[in-house]
Residue frames relative to the residue before (quaternion, step in Angstrom):
aa qw qx qy qz dx dy dz
M 1.0000 0.0000 0.0000 0.0000 0.00 0.00 0.00
G 0.6217 0.5650 -0.3412 0.4217 3.57 1.04 -0.73
L 0.6535 0.5032 -0.3115 0.4719 3.57 0.98 -0.81
A 0.6275 0.5262 -0.3339 0.4667 3.59 1.00 -0.79
W 0.6360 0.5271 -0.3195 0.4642 3.58 1.05 -0.79
L 0.6714 0.4965 -0.3012 0.4603 3.59 0.91 -0.87
I 0.6294 0.5626 -0.3337 0.4195 3.57 0.97 -0.86
R 0.7216 0.4540 -0.2652 0.4503 3.60 0.96 -0.77
K 0.5395 0.6143 -0.4070 0.4074 3.60 1.26 -0.05
P 0.4224 -0.6860 0.5194 0.2851 3.59 -0.92 0.83
N 0.8360 0.2043 -0.1657 0.4815 3.55 -1.18 0.64
V 0.5936 0.5108 -0.3874 0.4864 3.59 1.14 0.58
I 0.1038 -0.7639 0.6346 0.0552 3.53 -0.96 0.91
A 0.2031 -0.7835 0.5796 0.0947 3.56 -0.53 1.18
I 0.0722 -0.7760 0.6262 0.0223 3.55 -0.94 0.94
P 0.0728 -0.8360 0.5434 0.0237 3.58 0.20 1.26
G 0.3774 -0.7047 0.5514 0.2387 3.52 -1.13 0.63
A 0.0086 0.7784 -0.6277 -0.0010 3.54 -1.25 0.41
S 0.0967 -0.8027 0.5863 0.0503 3.53 -0.96 0.88
T 0.7306 0.2866 -0.2265 0.5768 3.56 1.31 0.12
V 0.6416 -0.5092 0.4040 0.4073 3.54 -1.28 0.36
S 0.6226 0.5552 -0.3359 0.4374 3.58 1.00 -0.80
Q 0.6599 0.5001 -0.3076 0.4688 3.59 0.96 -0.81
V 0.6192 0.5264 -0.3370 0.4752 3.58 1.03 -0.73
E 0.6581 0.5076 -0.3035 0.4660 3.58 0.94 -0.88
Q 0.6558 0.5012 -0.3110 0.4712 3.59 0.96 -0.83
N 0.6369 0.5196 -0.3258 0.4672 3.60 0.98 -0.80
A 0.6664 0.4941 -0.3049 0.4678 3.59 0.93 -0.86
A 0.6357 0.5424 -0.3270 0.4414 3.59 1.02 -0.77
A 0.5583 0.6188 -0.3885 0.3931 3.61 1.14 -0.52
A 0.6053 0.5710 -0.3533 0.4275 3.60 1.11 -0.59
D 0.7173 0.4276 -0.2435 0.4933 3.59 1.16 -0.54
L 0.5326 0.6368 -0.4035 0.3848 3.58 1.26 -0.17
E 0.1926 -0.7798 0.5877 0.0970 3.56 -0.79 1.05
L 0.2211 -0.7879 0.5653 0.1036 3.55 -0.68 1.12
S 0.4336 -0.6595 0.5402 0.2920 3.53 -1.09 0.69
E 0.6435 -0.4994 0.3917 0.4279 3.58 -1.23 0.26
E 0.6164 0.5457 -0.3419 0.4532 3.58 1.09 -0.71
D 0.6351 0.5145 -0.3228 0.4773 3.59 0.98 -0.85
D 0.6523 0.5239 -0.3091 0.4522 3.56 0.92 -0.95
E 0.6683 0.5000 -0.2989 0.4627 3.58 0.91 -0.90
R 0.6566 0.5093 -0.3164 0.4576 3.59 0.94 -0.85
L 0.6700 0.4797 -0.3009 0.4801 3.58 0.96 -0.80
E 0.6240 0.5308 -0.3338 0.4663 3.58 1.03 -0.74
D 0.6496 0.5110 -0.3078 0.4712 3.59 0.97 -0.87
A 0.6523 0.5118 -0.3143 0.4624 3.58 0.95 -0.85
A 0.6525 0.5043 -0.3103 0.4729 3.57 0.97 -0.84
D 0.6370 0.5277 -0.3277 0.4565 3.58 0.97 -0.82
R 0.6641 0.4953 -0.3067 0.4686 3.60 0.96 -0.83
F 0.6443 0.5299 -0.3166 0.4515 3.57 1.04 -0.75
W 0.7674 0.3786 -0.1913 0.4807 3.57 0.88 -0.93
A 0.4989 0.6599 -0.4360 0.3544 3.61 1.23 -0.22
P 0.5052 -0.6640 0.4571 0.3081 3.59 -0.99 0.78
């Protein structure tokens, strides 16, 4: 869900790592994941708390 959130942000380029085929498939699937506004807000709040001084 975190990768899907990053992908929809303007001016952000996500560079996910992968060491297995399964991880590559999961990363690609993030492009098709649709987040609700509630999901977006919760992830935004979590990011704000993480980066807050």
